[in-house]
Steps between C-alpha positions, in 0.01 A plus 500: 500500500647832396611731792513216764784540746748216467813568716805351364655381836548598860757770565840391618748725679755447220295766308515869608176679584386801302336784693173617334337727762591695814193583721528747784336365812598722789798736602818314411295195398444369140392186326721372213323280250717260300439273203712222346634614155451143370131505593545249775248495783576522870447197718518556878284488810357806670733634767829392339782737434756585223855620520598778259850563373538885496783681325537783748791743487799349671420140413216251463284427799225235555175589681206270590141609465175341539285452186194721549309361190310173497599192299134500386608774266804335343580730209693751722676508840497797731740607783392769732790674677536757776823698546616519858755749638833401353356278223734427213331247277139616556605863465666421167185324374283798593731752341650316201304198399286591204270307267684313222802421730580141569644352817602160624286322755527187707216281642217489583564370852350479853233297669287786659180420311149383537413134587398268226153444639240766409312694607595601850443782736799740505627785712768689323702751712778713339681825537696719253612309194408174673168544319649363179454124563155565644406678171615206299311249729182706495504540125559130464205415716288763314597347158447145612121533485452433871296729714780654717497508883780738576543752784781721373682726749769736394709758692692797360648832629246717322196449273701597194743218578218236470622285198225359279229680687288594203536159332410312813202726573372449158523118546327525844220702337425203270464236771396471866775242558795746515506721803758775506642675812772773482708618791718813481735680743451854373251694299566654160504887501166649394337162447246344744579149631215323687654153530721341761804692638792385706687175535316183401391320823282232642202734546508595128532135412186416692301775338626418148483122516294371790549146362874514467543177696323316211711647221830416333748787565750628244725784626769705314678821583791645698652245747388702799145507373492129435645427849228711663216323297640154567543567882143663515337202330688251724392690809132492388503128465519481123609163356845595360501195275262714282737795502725579198742785448755622238826673568816592309686596821759292668340232721580472864789272587299245683277442195768281343693187615863436451594122493675417824750271330619748228555852620710746289804630678680835439828313581465246225569570130300366211524505117227601242538402140280680249517242228327690222728804546826305559562688831595343835508705818615428857277634781408445852209256583296783633499677159200453274527368145355837394766702681779284357362534139483884533849510641618299196337737258207272415143611484228269658168686478367544848208694669429471871840342603355303787325209329153619438470599133696211327656719245858369572421127445789319344589133446751340733699238318719374782569550868306595803347828621312617807190683359274683735225642284156654569275324245665619181566148366289189480591159635480366145770750388722410795466132415612580140812673633405871491601737773434864580842684464406775745452263799722209411844470671754248359640221705842387350495497123181598315437518117213708375388553132551875474 
């Protein structure tokens, strides 16, 4: 049939992304919409992230961002970014990345996503740019054809900082199953705000979602915000088995376990051979494979640098490493011989395919 969409194949990160649109969302916030030049479609799950390779002045950097678009709309992929104080990569995107430019990307990755069983009752709680995975999940539920049952709570500094506000309010105006609640710290000048003010707390939660104990919670935002939400829910008797959160910040030390029988020592030396590059380097056992590669002039793409994003996954051909990761690699990949360079420390001689 003429005009029928027939995608050639799923996108692979060996193909650069081409920017097609830049959409302003809020002060220092914009959505960047990409397509695959080959016409490939995007295959991911809502809530996953992508790592972009950004050619900033002074050298290439890698930055990890949640995909804010839904896989139910596979012809494009959107990243929504917010520049923080001191931002390098995100600031470059806002100032320099224009439609028609192409950049390298890695992924998608991450397991912060909806359960397979549908439909469910959800409570989504976010702050700042943490709204991006919630937007992807909500759009996915909307597009799936199920009547949504979502209580959506988002906090920002001011009303003008509420990302996706108009889009979500339009969606909520079309169904009774999407309930929106905004919380802000300060008003905008010369504009009336009649919603919640202050720090999100248990009293607000009870007013917004009286049935929160019966809902599956997804939370994303600054680390301090997620900590306060998590502690609040636990104190209220919420079943934390139904609580999920996303974070690109370094995990606390006790969140990972180092094998007792193999502990890297700063007093012992190791050797790393990068077989594809013909480079061999001597290091300490406490050095990571990523650190050794960079010191040897080799570039292993990386994002978070503490085992969350999975960008630095490489094949280990020989040897033993101690890898303390935070969910950025699957058990299947580990069984096949892959490691994350950013959080793997060599024991003795190690060969990696870099």
